[in-house]
C-alpha positions in Angstrom: 129.6 -100.4 79.9 125.9 -100.7 80.6 123.9 -100.1 77.4 121.6 -97.0 77.6 117.9 -97.1 76.8 116.3 -94.8 74.2 113.0 -93.3 75.3 110.8 -92.1 72.4 107.7 -90.1 73.3 104.8 -90.9 71.0 102.7 -88.0 72.0 99.6 -87.7 69.9 99.2 -90.0 66.8 95.5 -89.6 65.8 94.2 -89.6 69.4 91.4 -87.4 70.4 90.8 -86.0 73.9 87.7 -88.1 74.8 90.0 -90.8 76.3 92.8 -88.5 77.6 92.5 -84.7 77.8 96.3 -84.2 77.7 96.8 -85.1 74.0 98.6 -82.2 72.4 97.3 -80.9 69.1 98.7 -77.4 68.2 102.3 -76.7 67.3 102.8 -74.9 70.6 101.2 -77.7 72.6 103.4 -80.3 70.8 106.6 -78.3 71.4 105.8 -77.8 75.0 105.0 -81.5 75.5 108.3 -82.4 73.7 110.3 -80.2 76.0 108.6 -81.6 79.1 109.2 -85.2 77.9 112.8 -84.3 77.3 113.1 -83.2 80.9 111.9 -86.7 81.9 114.4 -88.5 79.8 112.9 -88.8 76.3 115.5 -88.3 73.5 113.1 -88.6 70.5 109.6 -87.2 70.0 107.2 -88.7 67.5 104.2 -86.5 66.5 101.4 -85.9 64.0 100.6 -82.3 63.1 97.0 -81.5 64.0 94.4 -78.7 63.6 93.1 -76.9 66.7 90.1 -79.3 66.6 92.4 -82.3 66.6 91.9 -83.3 62.9 95.0 -84.2 60.9 96.9 -81.3 59.4 99.3 -82.7 56.9 101.2 -79.8 55.3 104.8 -78.9 55.0 104.1 -75.6 56.6 102.5 -77.2 59.7 105.3 -79.6 60.2 108.0 -77.0 59.7 106.4 -74.7 62.2 106.1 -77.5 64.8 109.7 -78.7 64.3 111.1 -75.2 64.6 109.1 -74.7 67.8 110.3 -78.0 69.2 113.9 -77.2 68.5 113.6 -73.8 70.0 112.7 -75.4 73.3 115.0 -78.4 73.6 117.5 -80.7 71.9 115.1 -83.7 71.5 115.4 -85.6 68.2 112.4 -85.2 65.9 110.4 -88.1 64.3 107.3 -86.8 62.4 104.8 -89.1 60.8 104.4 -89.6 57.1 101.2 -88.7 55.3 97.7 -89.9 56.1 97.7 -93.7 56.3 95.2 -94.0 53.5 97.4 -94.1 50.4 94.7 -93.3 47.9 96.2 -93.3 44.4 99.6 -91.8 45.3 101.4 -94.0 47.9 104.8 -92.5 47.0 103.3 -89.0 47.8 103.1 -89.9 51.5 106.8 -88.9 51.9 106.7 -85.6 50.0 106.2 -83.7 53.2 109.1 -85.3 55.0 111.5 -84.9 52.0 110.5 -81.3 51.5 111.2 -80.6 55.2 114.7 -82.2 54.7 115.6 -79.5 52.2 116.0 -77.0 55.1 118.5 -78.0 57.9 116.3 -76.2 60.4 113.4 -78.5 59.7 115.0 -81.7 58.5 113.6 -84.6 60.5 116.1 -86.8 62.3 113.8 -89.9 61.7 110.9 -90.9 59.6 108.9 -94.2 59.7 108.7 -96.9 57.1 106.0 -99.4 57.9 107.4 -102.5 56.2 104.1 -104.1 55.1 100.4 -103.7 54.6 97.8 -104.4 57.3 94.1 -104.2 58.1 93.3 -101.4 60.5 89.8 -102.5 61.6 88.6 -102.3 65.3 86.9 -105.2 67.0 84.4 -104.8 69.9 84.5 -108.0 71.9 81.3 -107.1 73.8 79.2 -106.7 70.6 81.3 -109.0 68.5 81.2 -106.4 65.7 84.0 -105.0 63.5 84.1 -101.3 62.8 86.2 -99.8 59.9 86.2 -103.3 58.5 87.2 -101.9 55.1 90.2 -99.9 56.3 93.5 -101.1 54.9 97.0 -99.5 55.5 98.7 -100.3 52.2 102.5 -100.3 51.8 103.6 -102.0 48.6 107.1 -103.4 48.5 108.1 -101.2 45.6 106.9 -98.2 47.6 109.0 -99.2 50.6 112.1 -99.4 48.3 111.3 -95.9 47.1 110.9 -94.6 50.7 114.2 -96.1 51.7 116.1 -94.6 48.8 114.6 -91.2 49.2 115.3 -91.1 53.0 118.9 -92.0 52.3 119.2 -89.2 49.8 117.6 -86.7 52.3 119.8 -87.7 55.2 116.9 -89.0 57.3 117.2 -92.1 59.5 114.4 -94.6 58.7 112.5 -96.2 61.6 111.5 -99.7 60.4 108.1 -100.2 61.8 107.2 -103.9 62.0 103.7 -105.1 63.0 104.4 -108.8 62.7 107.1 -111.3 61.7 106.5 -110.8 58.0 107.1 -107.1 58.3 110.4 -107.9 60.1 111.6 -110.2 57.4 110.8 -107.6 54.8 112.7 -105.0 56.8 115.7 -107.3 57.0 115.6 -107.7 53.2 115.7 -103.9 52.8 118.9 -103.9 55.0 120.3 -106.8 53.0 119.7 -104.9 49.7 121.7 -101.9 51.0 118.7 -99.6 51.1 118.7 -99.1 54.9 122.1 -98.4 56.5 123.2 -100.1 59.7 122.8 -99.8 62.5 119.1 -100.3 61.6 116.4 -99.1 63.9 113.3 -101.3 64.3 110.1 -100.2 66.0 108.3 -103.4 67.1 104.7 -102.3 67.0 102.3 -104.4 69.0 98.6 -104.0 69.3 96.0 -104.5 72.0 92.4 -103.7 72.9 90.3 -103.3 69.8 93.3 -103.6 67.4 94.0 -107.2 66.2 96.5 -106.7 63.4 99.8 -106.8 65.3 101.4 -109.1 67.8 99.6 -108.8 71.2 101.2 -106.4 73.7 102.4 -109.2 75.9 105.7 -110.8 76.9 104.9 -113.6 74.3 104.1 -111.0 71.6 107.3 -109.2 72.1 109.3 -112.4 72.3 107.9 -113.5 69.0 109.1 -110.3 67.4 112.6 -110.7 68.9 113.0 -114.2 67.6 113.0 -113.0 64.0 115.2 -109.9 64.2 118.2 -110.3 61.9 121.1 -111.7 63.9 123.7 -111.1 61.3 123.1 -107.3 61.1 123.7 -104.4 63.5 120.2 -103.7 64.8 118.7 -101.6 67.6 115.0 -102.1 68.5 112.4 -100.3 70.4 108.9 -101.3 71.3 105.4 -99.8 71.5 101.8 -100.9 71.9 98.9 -99.4 70.1 95.9 -99.8 72.4 97.9 -101.2 75.4 100.0 -100.3 78.4 103.7 -100.5 77.3 104.8 -99.8 80.9 104.0 -103.4 81.7 106.7 -104.5 79.3 109.2 -101.8 80.2 111.4 -104.0 82.4 111.4 -106.9 80.0 112.4 -104.6 77.1 115.2 -103.0 79.2 116.6 -106.4 80.3 116.5 -107.8 76.7 118.6 -104.9 75.4 115.8 -102.9 73.7 114.3 -99.5 73.9 110.9 -98.0 74.7 108.5 -95.8 72.7 105.5 -95.1 75.0 103.0 -92.2 74.8 99.4 -91.2 75.1 99.1 -91.0 71.3 99.0 -94.9 71.3 97.1 -95.5 74.6 95.3 -93.3 77.1 96.5 -95.1 80.2 93.1 -94.7 81.8 94.0 -97.2 84.5 96.6 -94.7 85.6 94.1 -91.8 85.7 94.9 -90.5 82.2 98.4 -89.2 82.7 100.2 -86.6 80.6 103.0 -87.7 78.2 105.7 -86.4 80.5 104.2 -88.5 83.4 104.3 -91.6 81.2 107.9 -90.8 80.4 108.7 -90.4 84.1 107.2 -93.8 84.8 109.1 -95.4 81.9 112.4 -93.9 83.0 111.7 -95.2 86.6 111.2 -98.7 85.2 114.3 -98.6 83.1 116.5 -97.5 86.0 114.9 -100.2 88.2 116.2 -102.7 85.6 119.7 -101.3 86.1 119.9 -99.3 82.9 120.6 -95.7 82.2 118.7 -93.3 79.9 120.2 -92.2 76.6 120.5 -88.5 75.7 120.0 -87.2 72.2 123.7 -87.3 71.7 123.9 -90.9 72.9 121.2 -91.7 70.3 123.1 -90.0 67.5 126.1 -92.2 68.3 124.1 -95.4 68.8 122.2 -95.1 65.6 124.8 -93.5 63.4 122.9 -90.2 62.7 
């Protein structure tokens, strides 16, 4: 049997509309986008709740409203973000929104991310040779990661192990070995391009470096995305290597493709997957593949 490919639509992140006007912000826009992406083959939607002006809106009420509206429109699986990336003095508090959502079956997320390490989130301008946001750090202490994994297990939420580099991958493998993350584990291999230097580059070599260090003695599924780069260029490679894809205009505007909508990106990704001889997974297929 030919293995099916999971398509996850990463529809908004913290993206504004100066680069791509199709970024959804409101609950209605997010739900409508999720439904259109589902029609094009996406089985998971990853989103950030936003205010009407695009600023982050991180409340249980906002996420609950958005999840209900998504589920009223289609059967796509739901993967909300955690709290704002700046942990401040309460890193464990970043998951309170997700774990509170899990108390109601109607709003319980299917997935939630665990970024398995800390990283700098500066931006580098190669023309001016200047860093911006040079003091910005995304902190994820190991004791905090253990806490997240335990709480997601109690809440019935599948963790997405987000790895930005090989060190993150090794730490994620340790969480599986400790019994804190159930198999089959789901890795998101997060590459970075453009002004973002912190991850593996969004190239064949960058992806291959990730793959060399995935745990071979564990049941693992992996998907790929690129922050600041065109994931479609790697779609065929990922499909042929047995992986999955997580594109979307939240991570990259695709200006070279005339700033497409999320559903247009999904359509192009699905076309590339089928060209590689693979079929697209439905939400039910994903449930079976990942043990939801």
